[in-house]
C-alpha positions in Angstrom: -25.5 -91.8 -19.5 -23.4 -94.1 -21.6 -24.9 -96.2 -24.3 -23.9 -99.3 -22.4 -26.3 -98.6 -19.5 -29.0 -96.9 -21.4 -32.4 -98.1 -22.6 -32.6 -100.9 -25.2 -35.1 -101.7 -27.9 -35.6 -105.4 -27.2 -36.4 -105.9 -30.9 -32.7 -105.7 -31.5 -32.3 -109.1 -29.8 -34.8 -110.9 -32.1 -33.3 -113.9 -33.9 -30.1 -113.9 -31.7 -29.3 -116.6 -29.1 -30.2 -116.3 -25.4 -27.9 -118.5 -23.2 -29.5 -119.1 -19.8 -27.8 -121.1 -17.1 -29.8 -122.7 -14.3 -32.8 -122.9 -16.6 -33.9 -126.6 -16.4 -35.9 -126.7 -13.2 -38.9 -124.4 -13.6 -37.4 -121.4 -11.7 -36.1 -117.9 -12.7 -34.0 -119.3 -15.6 -36.9 -121.2 -17.1 -39.1 -118.1 -17.0 -36.4 -116.1 -18.8 -35.9 -118.8 -21.4 -39.7 -118.9 -22.1 -39.9 -115.1 -22.4 -36.9 -114.9 -24.7 -38.3 -117.5 -27.1 -42.0 -116.7 -27.0 -42.0 -112.9 -26.7 -38.8 -111.9 -28.4 -38.3 -114.7 -31.0 -34.9 -115.5 -29.7 -33.2 -118.9 -30.1 -32.5 -120.3 -26.6 -29.8 -122.5 -25.1 -31.0 -123.9 -21.8 -28.1 -125.0 -19.5 -28.6 -126.9 -16.3 -26.4 -129.0 -14.0 -28.3 -132.1 -15.0 -28.5 -132.9 -18.8 -31.8 -134.8 -18.6 -33.5 -131.7 -16.9 -32.0 -129.4 -19.5 -33.2 -131.7 -22.3 -36.7 -132.0 -20.9 -37.0 -128.2 -20.4 -35.8 -127.7 -24.0 -38.4 -130.1 -25.2 -41.2 -128.3 -23.3 -40.0 -124.9 -24.6 -39.8 -126.2 -28.2 -43.4 -127.3 -27.9 -44.4 -123.8 -26.8 -42.3 -122.1 -29.4 -42.0 -124.4 -32.5 -40.7 -121.6 -34.7 -37.4 -121.0 -32.8 -34.5 -123.2 -32.2 -34.0 -124.6 -28.7 -31.1 -126.5 -27.3 -30.8 -128.1 -23.8 -27.3 -128.9 -22.4 -26.0 -130.3 -19.1 -23.1 -128.3 -17.7 -21.5 -127.7 -14.3 -20.8 -124.0 -14.2 -18.1 -124.5 -11.6 -16.1 -126.3 -14.3 -14.5 -123.8 -16.8 -13.6 -126.6 -19.2 -17.1 -127.9 -19.3 -18.4 -124.3 -19.9 -16.0 -123.9 -22.8 -17.2 -127.1 -24.4 -20.8 -126.0 -23.9 -20.1 -122.6 -25.5 -18.5 -124.3 -28.5 -21.5 -126.6 -28.9 -23.8 -123.6 -28.8 -21.8 -121.6 -31.3 -21.7 -124.5 -33.7 -25.4 -125.4 -33.3 -26.9 -122.0 -33.8 -26.6 -119.8 -36.8 -27.2 -116.5 -35.0 -24.9 -114.6 -32.6 -25.3 -114.7 -28.8 -27.5 -111.7 -28.0 -28.1 -112.3 -24.3 -26.3 -114.2 -21.6 -28.0 -114.9 -18.3 -25.6 -116.2 -15.6 -28.4 -117.5 -13.4 -27.3 -120.8 -11.9 -27.3 -120.7 -8.1 -27.8 -122.5 -4.8 -29.0 -121.6 -1.3 -28.5 -123.2 2.1 -30.6 -121.3 4.6 -28.6 -121.7 7.8 -27.0 -119.3 10.3 -23.2 -119.1 10.4 -23.0 -121.3 13.5 -25.2 -124.0 12.0 -23.7 -124.0 8.5 -21.1 -126.5 7.3 -17.8 -125.8 5.4 -19.2 -127.9 2.5 -22.3 -125.6 2.2 -20.1 -122.6 2.1 -17.8 -124.1 -0.4 -20.7 -125.1 -2.7 -22.4 -121.8 -2.4 -19.3 -119.7 -3.2 -18.2 -122.1 -6.0 -21.6 -122.0 -7.7 -22.9 -118.5 -6.9 -19.7 -116.6 -7.4 -17.1 -118.6 -9.4 -19.9 -120.1 -11.5 -20.9 -116.6 -12.6 -17.2 -115.6 -13.3 -16.7 -118.8 -15.3 -19.9 -118.1 -17.3 -18.8 -114.6 -18.1 -15.3 -115.7 -19.1 -16.7 -118.4 -21.4 -19.2 -116.5 -23.4 -18.3 -112.8 -23.3 -15.6 -113.0 -26.0 -18.3 -114.3 -28.5 -20.4 -111.2 -27.7 -17.4 -108.8 -27.9 -16.9 -110.0 -31.5 -20.2 -108.4 -32.6 -21.1 -104.7 -32.8 -24.8 -105.3 -32.4 -26.5 -104.6 -29.1 -26.5 -107.5 -26.6 -27.2 -108.1 -22.9 -25.3 -109.8 -20.1 -27.2 -110.3 -16.9 -26.0 -112.0 -13.7 -28.4 -113.2 -11.1 -27.7 -112.0 -7.6 -30.7 -111.4 -5.2 -32.2 -108.6 -3.3 -30.2 -110.3 -0.6 -27.1 -109.0 -2.4 -28.2 -105.4 -1.7 -29.7 -105.5 1.8 -28.0 -106.1 5.1 -27.0 -109.5 6.4 -29.8 -111.3 8.2 -30.0 -114.1 10.8 -30.1 -116.9 8.2 -28.7 -117.8 4.9 -25.4 -116.0 5.6 -23.5 -117.9 2.9 -26.2 -117.1 0.3 -26.3 -113.4 1.1 -22.5 -113.2 1.2 -22.3 -114.8 -2.3 -25.0 -112.5 -3.7 -23.2 -109.4 -2.4 -20.2 -110.7 -4.2 -22.2 -111.1 -7.5 -23.4 -107.5 -7.3 -19.8 -106.2 -6.8 -18.3 -108.4 -9.6 -21.0 -107.3 -12.0 -20.3 -103.7 -11.2 -16.7 -104.4 -12.0 -17.6 -106.2 -15.2 -19.7 -103.3 -16.3 -16.8 -101.0 -15.8 -14.5 -103.3 -17.7 -16.7 -103.3 -20.8 -18.0 -99.7 -20.7 -15.4 -98.1 -22.9 -14.3 -100.8 -25.4 -17.6 -102.7 -25.7 -20.5 -100.3 -24.9 -22.8 -102.4 -27.2 -23.0 -104.9 -24.4 -25.5 -103.9 -21.7 -24.6 -105.3 -18.3 -27.2 -105.8 -15.6 -27.4 -107.4 -12.2 -30.7 -109.1 -11.4 -31.8 -108.8 -7.7 -35.1 -110.7 -7.4 -37.3 -110.5 -4.3 -39.7 -113.5 -4.1 -40.1 -115.8 -7.1 -41.8 -119.1 -7.2 -39.0 -121.6 -7.5 -37.5 -124.7 -5.9 -34.1 -123.2 -5.2 -34.0 -124.5 -1.6 -35.3 -127.9 -2.5 -33.0 -128.3 -5.6 -30.0 -127.2 -3.7 -30.5 -129.9 -1.1 -31.3 -132.5 -3.8 -28.1 -131.6 -5.8 -26.0 -131.8 -2.6 -27.3 -135.4 -2.1 -26.5 -136.3 -5.7 -23.0 -134.8 -5.3 -22.4 -136.9 -2.2 -23.6 -140.1 -3.8 -26.8 -140.4 -1.7 -29.0 -139.9 -4.7 -28.8 -141.0 -8.4 -28.9 -137.7 -10.4 -31.1 -139.4 -13.0 -33.8 -139.8 -10.4 -34.0 -136.0 -9.9 -37.3 -134.6 -11.4 -38.2 -131.1 -12.3 -39.4 -129.0 -9.4 -43.2 -128.5 -9.2 -44.1 -125.5 -7.1 -47.0 -125.8 -4.7 -49.6 -123.3 -3.5 -47.6 -122.3 -0.4 -45.9 -119.4 -2.3 -49.1 -117.5 -2.9 -47.5 -114.0 -3.0 -44.5 -115.0 -5.1 -44.2 -114.1 -8.8 -44.4 -116.9 -11.3 -41.2 -117.4 -13.2 -42.9 -116.3 -16.4 -44.3 -113.0 -15.0 -41.0 -112.4 -13.2 -39.3 -112.7 -16.6 -41.6 -110.0 -18.0 -40.3 -107.7 -15.3 -36.7 -108.7 -16.0 -37.0 -107.7 -19.7 -39.0 -104.6 -18.9 -36.1 -103.4 -16.7 -33.6 -104.4 -19.3 -35.5 -102.3 -21.9 -35.6 -99.4 -19.4 -31.8 -99.6 -18.9 -31.7 -100.3 -15.1 -28.4 -101.7 -13.9 -29.6 -102.8 -10.5 -32.8 -104.7 -11.4 -34.8 -105.2 -8.2 -37.7 -107.3 -9.4 -40.3 -106.7 -6.6 -43.6 -108.3 -6.1 -45.7 -105.5 -7.5 -48.5 -105.2 -10.1 -48.7 -106.0 -13.0 -46.3 -108.9 -12.2 -48.5 -110.2 -9.4 -52.2 -110.0 -8.6 -52.0 -108.6 -5.1 -50.9 -105.4 -3.4 -48.4 -106.8 -0.9 -44.9 -106.0 -2.2 -41.7 -107.2 -0.7 -40.5 -103.6 -0.6 -37.0 -104.5 -1.7 -35.9 -100.9 -2.4 -37.1 -99.8 1.0 -35.0 -102.4 2.8 -32.0 -101.4 0.6 -32.5 -97.9 1.8 -32.3 -99.1 5.5 -28.9 -100.6 4.8 -27.8 -97.4 3.1 -28.9 -95.4 6.1 -26.8 -97.7 8.4 -23.8 -97.2 6.1 -24.1 -93.4 6.1 -24.5 -93.5 9.9 -21.5 -95.9 10.3 -23.8 -98.0 12.5 -25.6 -101.3 12.3 -29.2 -101.3 13.6 -30.0 -104.6 15.1 -33.4 -103.6 16.5 -35.1 -106.2 14.4 -33.2 -109.0 16.3 -35.4 -108.3 19.3 -38.7 -108.5 17.3 -40.6 -111.6 16.2 -40.9 -111.7 12.4 -43.8 -113.0 10.2 -42.4 -116.5 10.5 -41.8 -116.3 14.3 -38.1 -115.9 14.1 -36.4 -112.4 14.1 -35.5 -111.1 10.7 -34.3 -107.8 9.3 -35.4 -108.6 5.8 -38.6 -110.6 5.7 -40.7 -107.9 7.2 -42.3 -105.8 4.5 -46.0 -105.6 3.4 -45.9 -109.1 1.9 -44.7 -110.7 5.1 -47.0 -108.6 7.3 -49.8 -110.0 5.2 -48.5 -113.5 5.7 -48.3 -112.9 9.5 -51.9 -111.4 9.6 -53.3 -114.4 7.6 -51.5 -116.8 9.9 -52.9 -115.1 13.0 -56.4 -115.2 11.5 -56.1 -118.9 10.8 -55.0 -119.5 14.3 -58.0 -117.5 15.6 -60.3 -119.5 13.4 -58.8 -122.7 14.7 -59.4 -121.7 18.3 
């Protein structure tokens, strides 16, 4: 095993700068930013599409972690020039080196192929794929200049490892691409820059507003909503089996320390308080079996899923529990 993909003592990151895109709206990026600052003593640059959300998140994090330096910046990751300016601001603001880069910004439009629009596809591919590439190209040279251990992590999804499902085709296609490009990037850096650990994050279910914020940002882009009127997402109680962003971040950094490249962050203890996992790895194995057999098993298309619609993905222990609870509620109602 090369040093690049081996275990890492997270103490080596203390005092360095963590750059996190898509971190201003109380989702996965926010959790990572909180953990980096509070648990590892890292300085943090929060990047979000909307400057006022990034600034507000930075203010909240600074209140939680007054002893580390926090910066919030607005930046569109689909714009290489804007990312270059953001990088320069970060380099000139912080005294320390960039120790961790989380290319986390993303969008989702949960539609089938026949019901999706060209604009949804364009936005998804631009943000989820080119946004990651642009982020890597902007910040990696700064990290290559240092010999100390550092981390680069892209955010894909468990949807980037499992088979295509009946909904969210553009999202899953983009996340498969993120997995592949991160594999390529790891290979590119392995020999000349083994001090940079590369990981692809494949979350299962995390409490975030990705669907809501994707629609909101689309309205702002089309001029139907003033971006300044967009408020931070506040999760409700409907995501009862999801990980909180903060506990999810604990799993992220545990897997970085362990040295896993494919970081499937499943809904398991101690990161949740229940025993109903998503079973991401099990569903990945189903896809692998299909590949080895050179066949595609569509049996799930003929079965009703936990939400009523057929699905080949949302069917593990977590969703069976959701289905059972829903059936029990319906029984009580009758």
